[in-house]
N, C-alpha and C positions, 0 to 999 in steps of 0.2 A: 364656433370652431374650437378645436382643442388646441389651446396655446400653452400647454404644460411644457415648460422648458427645463430639461434635466441636464444641466451642465455638470461635469465632474467636480466633486467637492471633496473636502477632507475625509468624509466617511467612506467614499468609494475608493480613495487612495489607500485607505487602511486595509481593504480587502485584498488578500493575496490570491492570485490566480483566477480572478473573476472579471478581468477587464472585458473579455469578449461577451460574457453574460450581461454585464452592465450596459455595454454598448448596444446589445440586442434590445434591452428594455428601453433604452433612450431612443433608439430609432423607431421602435414600435409606437411609442407615445409622442414622437416628435413630428408626425405628419399633420399638416394643417387641414382644417375643414371637416374633421370628424372626431368623435370621441373614440376611445379605444379600451379594450379589455384584454387582459393577458393572465394566463394561469401558469404559475411556476410549479413544477413537480420535481420530486427527487426523493431519494431514500432518507430515512431518519438521520439527522446530523449532517446532512450534505451542505447546509449553509443557506437554506431558504430564508430563514428569519434574518440572517445577516444581509442578504440581498434586499429584502423588504426594508430593513432599517436604513440601508444606504440610499435606496431610491427615495424613501420618505424624507431623509435629511436633505438630499439634493433638491427635492420639490419645494421644501420649506425655504431653502436658501434662494430659490428662484421666484419666491413670492406666492406660491400656491398654498392652498389650505389642505391639510391632511386629516382625514378621518380614519380611525383604525378600529378593527375588531379582531379578537382572537378567540378561536374555538376552545371551549373548556369542557372536558369529558363529562364532568358531573352536572353540567347544565344542558346536556343534550336533550333531556326530556322536558325542558321548560320552554314553552312556545314563545317565540320572538325574543328570547334572552339575548341572542346575538344582535338583533336589530336594536334593542335597547342600548347595548354597549356602543353600537356604531353612532346612534343619533343623540346620545346624551349631550354632546356639545351644541346641538341644534334645537334643544327643547324650547328655548325662547323664541325660535323662529317659526314654530308651528303655525302661528297666527298669519303667516304669509299665505297659507292655504285657504281655500274656501271651506266653509263649515263642515261639509260632508267628508272631505278628505282629511281635514284636521282632526275631527273627532275619531274617525276610524284609526288614524295613526296613533292618537293618544291612547286609545283603548289597547291597541296592539302592543305598545311598549310599556304599558302598565302605569301610565300617569293620568288616565281618564277612566270613567265608569261607563258601563253599558254592555250590551250583548257582544259576543266575539264578532269582529268585523270579517267581511268577505276577504279572502286572500288577494284576489285581484284588485279590490279597492285599496287594500293596504299597500300593495306593491306599487300601484299607481301613485298613491299619496307620497310614498317615500321617493319615487322618481321625481315627482314635481318639486318636492322640497329640495332635493339635491340640485336640480336644474336652477332653481331660483337662487340657491346659495351660491352656485358657481357663476352667477352673473357678476358678483363682486370680485371674484378672483378664481383662477382655475382650481379645480378640486380633484384631489387624489384619494381614492378609497383603497385602503390597504387591509387585506384579510389574511390572517395567519391561521394555520391549523384548520383549514376549511372543513375537513370531514367531521370535526367535533362540534360544528354548529348545529343548532336544532333545525328540524325539517322546515318549519315555516320561514325561518330566516333565510335558509338556502334558497327557498323558492323566490323570495323577494330579491335576493342578490342576483340570482340567475335572470330574473325578469329585468332588473336594472342593467346588467352587463350586456344584454342583447339590444338595448335601446339607447345607446350612447351616441349614435351618429348625429353629427351637427351640434353636439354639446361641448362644454368645456370640462367634461368629467372624464377621468381616467380610473380604471378599475384594475387592481393588481391583487391577485390571490395566490396562496401557496398551499400545496397539499402533498402528503406522502403518497408515493406510488403504491405502497402496500396496504393502504387503508381505504376501505370503502366508506362512502358517505352519501348524503342525500342530494348533494349538488349535481345538477345536470350540466355537464361541461360540453356537450355536443355543440358543434358550430363555433366554439370559441378557440382562439389561438392558444396553444400550449407550448411552453418552453421547458424542456427537461434539463435540469442541472446535472451535469456529469461530475464524477469525482475529479479532484485536483490532479494535475499531472505530476510527474516525479519532481520536476524542478520546483513547482509551487509547494508541494508537500514538504520538500526539504527546507524551503525558505520559511514556511510556517513553523516547522519544528524548531529551526534554529532561532527564530525570534522568540517563540513562546517558551522554549526550554533550552537555553544556551548551555546549560551545564551537562547535558547528555553527551555521552561518548558517541562518536560517529557510527559505530557499529550498532549501538542501541537505537539511534535515530533510524538507521537503515532497517532494523528489525521492526520498529514501530511503523514505519512508512509502509512496509510490506504487509503488515497486519491490517493497517487502517484502510488500505485500498483507496487512498485519496479522500477519505471522509474527514472533513475538517474537525468535527467534534471529537472523533476518535483520536486524531492527531493531537488535539489539545488535551484530552483527558487521559489517554493511556499512560503517559509518563507519570501522572499524579498517583497512580496505583503502585508504582515501583518504590521500593525503599532506597535509601541512600547508596547502598552497595550496588543494587541492581541498576541504578542509573548510570553507572560508569563501568560495570564489569559484565560483559556479555555472558560469561560462564555462569553467573549467578542468577540469570533470568530463566524462569521455567519454560518448558517447551510450549505451553499455552499461556499467553500473556494474561495477567490478572486485569480485572476491569475496575474502574472507578465507580463510585456510587451512581453517578449520572449515567454512565454507560450501562451499568447493570439495570437501572430503571428503564433504559431505552430498549435494550436487547433481551434481558432476562425475562421481562414480563411476557414476551411472546412465547417463551419456552415453558414458563411455569404451569400453564394450563394443559400441557400435554399429559397423557397417561404415563404412569411410572415406567412401563415397559418401553415406551417410546424414548423417554429421557435416558434410560439405561443404555439403549442401543446408540442414541446420539452421543452419549459420553464416550463409548468405545470408539465411535467414528471420529470424534474430535481428537482423541488421544492417538488413534492410529495414524491419522495425518495424511494418508494418500488417497482415501476414498475407495479402496479396494473392497468391494462387497464380499468377496470370498473370505478374506481375512476377518472382516467385521462380523460376518455371520458365524464363522468358526469360533471367534472369541465370545460371541453371544450365545453359545450353546446350540448352534444350528438353527436359530430362528430365521425365518424368511424376512430379510431386511426390506425387500420391496413392499411386502404387505404391511409390515410394522410401521414403515415410514410414510405410509400413504397420507395420514393426517398432517404430518410435518410438511410434506410436499404441498398439500392443499393450502396450508397456511403460509406458503412461500418462504419456508425456513430452509429447505433443502431442494436440490434437484437430484433425481434418481434416474439412471439409465439402466433398464433391465438388460438391454442388448449388450452394452459394453461392460456391464457389471461394475459400474462406478457410481459414486455419489459425491456431491459437494455441497457445502453450505453456501447459501445465497450471499452471505458476507462472512468473512473470517471471524468477526466478532460475535456472530451467533454461536459458533463453536466455543469461543471463549466464555460466553454466557452460560453455556451448558456446563462447562468445567467449573465455573465459579459457583453454580448452584449445587454442585455435587459435594458430598462430604469427603473429608480426607480419606476415610476408610473406603468409600466408594471409588475414589480415584485409584487408590492402591489396588483394589480388587480388579479394576478394569486393566490396569497396567500388567498385573500378574496374568490375567487371561490372555492378553496380547502376547506376552513373553512365551506362554505355553504354546501358542500357535506358531510363532515365528522361529521355530527351532532351526530351520534351514537358512535363516538370515541373521548371522551372529551379531552384526553391528546394530541392527534395530532391536534384536532381542536384548542385548546388553543395555541399551537405553531404557527399555521398559523395566527390566529388572532393577536398574539403578533407581528408578522412580518408585518401584514397589517395595524397596528394601528400606527399613527404618533404622536398623542398627549397623554396627561395623561388620563388614563381611568381605573377607579377602577374595573369595571366589568371584563375587560380583565385581569387586574392584579390578581384578585381573581381566575379567571380560570387558570392562569399560576401557581399560588401558589398551587392549587389543583393538577395540572399536576405534579408539583414537588413532592408532596406527593406520587403520583402513581409511579413515577420513582424511588423514594427512596425505596418504598415498594418492588420493584423487584431488588434492589441492584444497580441501576444506579445512584450513588452518583454524578458523574460529570454532568449527565443530569439534576439532581435535582438542582445543583448549577446554571446551565445555566438558567433554568426556573425561579428560584427565583431572579436571577440577572435581567432578563428581566422584571419580575413582579415589581421589585423595581423601574426600570426605568420608568414604566408606572403608578406608584403610585402617586395620587394627594397629599396625606398626607405625610409630612416629617416623621412622626412617623411610618407609614406603610412602607415607603421606607427604613428607618433605620432598622426596625424589620426584614424585608425580607433580607436585606444585611447581617445582623448579623447572621441570621439562615444559609444563604449560606456560610458564613465564618466558622461557626461551622461544617457544613457538610463537608466542604473542609478540615478542620484539623482532624476531627474524622474519616472520611472515604475516602475522595477524594484523598488525598495524594499530593495536590498541595499547599504547604505551602505559597509560594510567592503570589499566587492568593488569598489565605485565608487572608493574611495580608492586601492586597489591599482592599478586600471587607470589612474588619473590619474598616479600615481607612474611607472608604466610608460611612459605617453605622454611625460612630461618626460625620462625617461631615454633614450628612443629618439631624441628630438630636443629639446634644451633650448629651442629657439626657440618651442616650443609654449606656453611660459609667456606670451609676449607675443602670439602670433599666432592662437591657436585660440579661437574663440567657445565651442565645446563645452567646452573645458577651463575657460574662465572661468566659464561658467554652472554647470558641475559644482562648481567650487571655491566659488562663491557659495552654492549650496544646501547644501554640506557645512559651510560656515562658520556659517550661521545655525542649522543643526541641531545644532551642537556648542557650543563656547564663544565663537565669534566674534560680532561685533555686526553689525547691519543696515547701518550706515554703511560699514563696511569692505567688506562683500559688495557693496554698491551701487557703491562707488567702483571696485572691481575689475572688475565687469561693465561699467559704463559706459565705463571706460578701454579695455577690449577691444573694445567695440562701435565706439567713435569712432576707434580706431586700426586697425581691421580693413581688409582689402583687398577687402571684399565689394561696394564701390561702391553700397551701399544697394539692391542688387538684390532686389526683392520675391520673387523665386523662390529666393533663397538660404536653404535650410532652416536652416542654422546661425544665420543672422541672425534669422529668424522665431522660432526656439526661444529664442534669447537674449532677445528682446524680451518673450516671454511670461514668462520667468523674471524679467525686470526689473519687470513689472507686479506680480508676487508680492512682490518686495522693496519696491517703493514702497508697496504696501498695508500691509505690516507696519511700515514706517517711520512712517506717520502724518504725514509732513512734506511739505507742498505743494511745496517746492523740489525734492524728489527726483523729481517727475514730469516736470520740464522736459526732461531728456535723452531720456525716452521719446518725448515729442511732437516733439522736434527730429528724432529718428530717423524717426518715422512720416512727418513732412512731407518728408523727403528720399528716401523710398523710391520707386523707379520700377518700373513706371509708377504704381503706387499700392499702399498696404499691403494685405495679404490681408484680405478682408472680416471674418472672425472676429476677427483681431487688432485691427483698427480698432474694431469694435463693442465688444470687451472694454475697450478704452481709454476709450470713451465711457461705458459703463455701470458701470465698476468704479473709475474714477479719481475723478471728481467728478460722480457721477450726479445730484446735486441741480441741476446746471446744464447738463450735457451729455448725460445719460443718454437723454433722449427721442430724440436724434439716432440712436442705435443700434438703436432698436426695429424698424425695417423689416428691417435685416439680421438681427436676432435672430429675427424671425418666419421668415425664409428658412432660417436655420440649424436652427431647431426642426423645420421641415417635412422636413428631409433629414438626420437624424442618422446619423453614421458609426461609426467605431471607438471604442474606449474613451477614447482621448485626446480625440477630438472631442466625445463625450458630456460629458466632464468640463469641457471649456473652454466649451461652450455653456451648461452649467449655471452655471459661474462668471459668464458674461455675464448669466444670468437671475436672479441672486440679488437684486440691488437693484430691478430692475423687477418683482419678485414673480411671476416666471414659472416657478418651480421645479416647479410642478405639471405643466407641459407636458412636462417631461423626466423625470418621476417613473418611468414605466414603464421607460425606458431605464436609469435609475440603479438600479432594483431588479434588472434583468437583470444589470447589471454587478456588483452586490454578490453575486448568486448565483453568477456565473461566478468571482468572486474567492474565494468560500468553497470552491469546488470546485477551486481552484488554476489556473483558466484565465484569470485576469486579474491584473496586478501589484498589489502592496500599495498603492502611491501612488494608483492609480486607485480602489482599494477604499476608501481613506480619504476621498478626495474625494467619491465617491458617497455614502458614509455621512453626511458632514457636510451635503451638500445635501439628503438625505432627512430628516435630523434637523431642519434648519431649516424645511423644508416641513411636517413633522409639528408643529412648535411653532406655526407661524402658523395651521395648519389645525385646531388644537385636539386633535391626537392626542398628548397629552403623554406618556403612558406609553410609546408607541412611540418617541417622540423620545428619552426617557431610555434605552430599551433599545438603540437603534441607536448613540447616542453612547457608551454604555458599551462596546459592541463596538469602536467606534473608539478609545477610550482604551486598551483592552486591546491592540489592534494597535500603537498608538503605543509602548506599553511594550515589547511583544515585539520590534518591529523597530527601536526606537531613533529615534522621530520626535517629540521633545519640541516642535518648533516647530509641529507640527500639533495637538498636544493642546489648546492654548488654545481652539480653535474648538469642540471637543467639550465642554470644561469650561464654555464660555460658554452653550451651549444648556442644559446641566444646571443651571447657576446661574440662568438665567431661570425654568426650571420650579420649582426649589426656592424661589426668591424669591417667585414668584407664588403658590405654595402655602403660603407662610408658614414654610418651613423656613429661617429666617434664618441659623442656624449653618452649615448645609450650603452655602447660597448664599455666605456670607462665606468659608468655607474654599476653595471653588472659585475665588472671585475672588482670594484670596490666592495661589493657585497660578498663576493667570494673570499676576498682577503680578510674582510672584517670578521668573518666566521672562522676562517682557517688559522690565522696567525695566533690568536689567544689559545687555541687548542693544540698547537703544535702539529697541525695537519698540513705539512709542507707539500705532500703529494697533491692535495687539493689546491694549494696556493699556486702550484705550477700551471694549473689551468688558466689562471688569470694572466700569468706571464705570456703564455702562448697566444691568447686572444689579443692582448695588447700588441704583441709583436706583429701579428698578422694585420691588424688595423694600421699600424705604423708603416708597414711595407706598402700597403695600398696607397697611402697618402704620400709616399715618397720620403718619409722621415726615416731614413735608413739608420741614422745614429741611434734613435730611440728603439727601433726594431732590434738592433744589435744588442743593446743593453738588456732588453726584455728577454731575448732568446738565450743569451748567455746566463741569465738568471735561472734558466731551466737546466742547462747542461754546460759543463766546461767544454773547452775546445777539444781536449783529449784527456782521457778516453771518453767515449759517449757515456753519459751519466748512468752508472749501474743501478739497477733496481728502482729506476724512475722511468716507467714505460713511456711517459709523455715526452721524453726526450726525442723519441723517434718522430713524433708528430711535428715537432718544431725544427727538425733537422734542416729542411730546405730553407726555412725562414732565417736560420742562423747564417747559413752559408751565403745566401743572397744578400742579406743585410751587411755581412762582412765585406763581400766583394764591392758593393755599391757605396760603402762608407770608406773605401780605400784601405781595407785590411786584407789584402790578398793572401798574405802569409797565414793569418788566422783562419781564413776561409779554407785554404788548402789543408791546414792541420785538421780541421773538423771533417772535411771530406775524407781524409785518410782514415780518421777514426771510424767513420761510417763504413768504409770498405773493410776495415779489420773486424767489424762486428758481423753478426749473422743476420742482420736486419733484412738483407736482400732475399734471404731464404724464407722469410716469414710470409710474404705476399707479393704478388706482382706490383701492386701500387707502391709498396715500400721499396721494391727493387728500382722502380722508376725514379723515386726520390733520391736514392743513392746514386744512380747514374746521372741525374740532373745536377746533383751537387758536384760530382766528379767533373762533369762537362764545364760547369761554371769556373772551375779552378784549373782547367787544362788549356794549353795553347790552342789557337784556332784550328789548326790542321788536324788535331786529334779530338777536339771538342765536338765538332759537328757530327761525326759518326756516333758519338756517345748520345747526343740528343736524338739522333735518328733511331738508335736502338731503344732508347727510353720510350719514345712515342710509339714504337711498334709493339710494346708489351701490353698496352691497355686499350680497351674499347672506350673511345672518348665519350660515348653516351652513358657509360656506367660510372665513370669517374670524371665528370665534366670540369670541375674547378681545378683539380690537380693537373689534368691534361692541358687545360687552357693556360695555366701558369707556366708549364714547361714549354708550350708553344710560344708564349711571350718571350721567355728567356732565349729560346732557339732563334726566334725572329730578331731579337736584339743582336745576337751574335752574328747572324747572317747579314744583317744590315751593315755592321761594322766591317764585315768581310767584303762589302759591296756586292753581295749576291742579292740584288734588290728584288728581283722577281720572286725568288724563293722566300725572302724575308716577308714580303707582302702576303704570300700564301699563308704562312704560319700566323702572322699578325691578324689578318682578316678573320681566320678561324678562331683565334683567341678572343678577339673583340666580340664576335657573334655570341660566343658562350657567355662572356662577361655580361653582355647586354641582356641575354635571356635570364641570367641569374639575378640581374639587378645590382651587380657589383660595380657601382658607379666609379669608385677610384681606380679600379682595374681597367674599366672602359677608357678612362682618361689616359692611363699609362699606355694602353694599346694604341689609342688614337695618336698620341704623341709620337710613338715609334713609327706609325704609318705615315705621319706627316714628314718625319725625318727621312723616310724612305721614298718620298716623292708623291705621297697622296696628300691632296690639299683639302681644306674644309671650305665649303661655301655656305653662305648663310641660309640658303634653302627656303626659309620662310620669308614671306613678304615683309619688307621694312627693315630687315637686318642687313647691315653693311658687310662687306667682305673683309676679312682680316688678312693682313700680310703674313708671310711666313714667319717673320720675326715676332709679330704681334701674337701669332698662335703659340709660338714657343714660350713667350713670356707669360701669356695667359695660362698655359698648361702648367708651368712651374708654379705660378702663383696659386693655382687651384689646388695644388698638393699641400699648400700650407707654408711654403717657403716665404721668407721675408724679402723685401726689395734688395737688401744687402746681400742675402744668400743667392738670389737670382743674378744679381750683378756679378758676383764672384764667379759663377758658373759660365756666364756669357761674356765675361771680360768687358763689361760696360760699367758705367757709374750708376749708383743707386738712384740718382736724380733722373737719369735717362729712363730707367725702368719705371719710375713713377710717372713720367710724362707719357710713356707708351700706355700704361694702364689707364691714364686719364682719357686717352683716345679710344681704348678698347671698350670701356663700359657702355658708352652710348651706342656703339655698333651692335652690341649684344643685348641692348635694351635692359641693362641692369644698372644698379646704382652703387653696388658695393662688392668688395672682394669675396664676401661670403657666398655670393650667387654665382661665382665663376664656374664652379664645378658642374652645376646643373645646366648652365648655359652651354658649356662645352660638350656635355653629353648629348644635348639636344641637336647639335650641329650635324648636318648630313655630310657624309664623306663620299668623295668620288675619286676614282683613280685617274692619274694622268700618265701618259706614256713618256 
């Protein structure tokens, strides 16, 4: 029987992305009662040898004996050279065979004399020797590079592989799919190794080459197509600058010596005319035969490439007029073998053909040009604009970088490098490359430090993302704007980009005075500021007072969404007017594009936070946590700590609303730890808001009030701190319930005096709810009713449920019991659906107070009395025995005695379990 046991060992755990393959091998060899043979196949570099090594190591650890043989090309003509290699460890065991088989085998492997033995006799002798060897311990035969073994050896191995039934022998061989050999594989099980998936490729690159920038990793992963050897080797052919700067990497990746040996050898034997046409095809990049043939002087590519197609280097479709390389690295090998002059000639030929495609033509001209050339540099700059217009920030950076290298004027070189640096920080996501470009811009022309808006904006973004503070970044950018020679021309792209960056800095600062330079600049722009820039200033700076002015422009922008940058900026404009749902589909598309590597990381991050906020407000809390988790991982991978606070904020809101106070506080601490040293008080307000909401849910109204008033004073509503609107209801509710009715009324009046209600129906509801909370009963109830009539509960579930809870509380105090129950039951249902446990407890407490009782429902639970339920509910919110006693006019000892009786009824043993136990209780109405 085959008792080869292959349990996972250290070697298999080191292989990335091959768990399923190893499991297949283990299961194939794991069946009792028969021997087994398996052939592994796959392209060169796919990891066949690594699988063989891992299986061999596992077999050795399991007590099996392993015999190995590897095909060697220069021994292909030596009969039985492979069998000699395989049986060397068994030479001393040949005497286990009868003389006829022993002598035949000795002659075959070259350790005996005599006439050449019959192949069948030799194969039988080898099988008998292996079977007898396997009697002592299971035996694993491992064969690598099977096609390079000599013909007699492959005959013997094929003979053995088909005669393993009932033995303790396993046979595992590996072969390239593109290489023909002598081994007859018919009838044997074959397992094809596939390329690594995206996740495994990324993990392998990160482990093997941690110093690579993320965009370089992505580029290499795309070129490697999941080939492990390519993933390991491609980075080694890059120089230090290319490993971190995407713009410095050529359009066709260079190959390491190992990869050249692997792929280039297959190209080297082709005729010169074939290699010349393949070079044009590799540099053309799209496989368009019409373009390739025109650049090749009209030669028929289908005929010329026949031999390359026969050798499985390319696939050609005469019908669709397209061709492609079987593997991208074959194209790289073609380029690597060409001379520099040959490459320039091919680029020039392609540029001559692509006259009607200015972007592609500029790229080829840039590669064909050796000296400084302003005409080509200008064409590349125009190409960068086209790339940026369709959302290809990294492509734009590469084009501008090449344009800078061809610029005769130091000022133009510096200007182009500065713009590339800005695009890299604002959209591209490669901050290290952006820093390098900025240094290059200053080196090319030191005056750029004072004169370039792109350089200033890039520097400001780099500052706040590292250890700099918002005040310094703001001062640097404002100084560059006000000293610039742009004349406040609204068509000046650098000025517009700088002002968008200034909006970001102002928001992070949380300082009203920081916004003044922005509005001065907007007022001076001629003939008028761009619509989207103006609308963002209205809805994002002080939306409670000016946001409504930008709504018309926002509607126009939403109706005609453009590229990734436009989508993100319209989304930013839509945040506080609650219009993120209108841009949701575009944001989702942007995220999908970014996941596929077709959109820059900064745009990916922006789209994720906008989707996460929309999910939070629309009650899709699990999705909000998932998307913001993706955002946080990207921030960590790409080094964007200044963006992380927004994702942490959404997660803190969900955690706080669901009663996970520890998680909420931990997230708020992270926000604060980043924001405070950098003077980012606008970001710090996010932590105050999340803490306030968490405290409200748990019934700690004193803490909720302190946190809410840290965001905004009672009056007026905090100017130029947009988040003051989001925490308005928190502040008023906390004030009312902590006995500060005057303060609550003051803030409600401040909300009425603002233009917050004009910004969105949801914000109007919050204003009405705050007014109702601070209004006597006879006037409050119509305000609650009006508030609830303005929103679809399914669109804004948590906000509506909170207002229903407050409405129900007021109705119950008015002894409108039936009406109170209606509101409270609806609120409770929403809270339960959202998993907002503390709010469920609050709603249930109000229902009990309105005459709805709790029964234990589940077998074995005792029934709580009304007083016990009230005490348990208050204790579940975090109040101490003394605080409960003060509310219920009892002694704290009495409260303790009641809790002592409550715990066993609920089958719990501590105060910490009260909240979950109460949430689990079933409620039933009583008349």
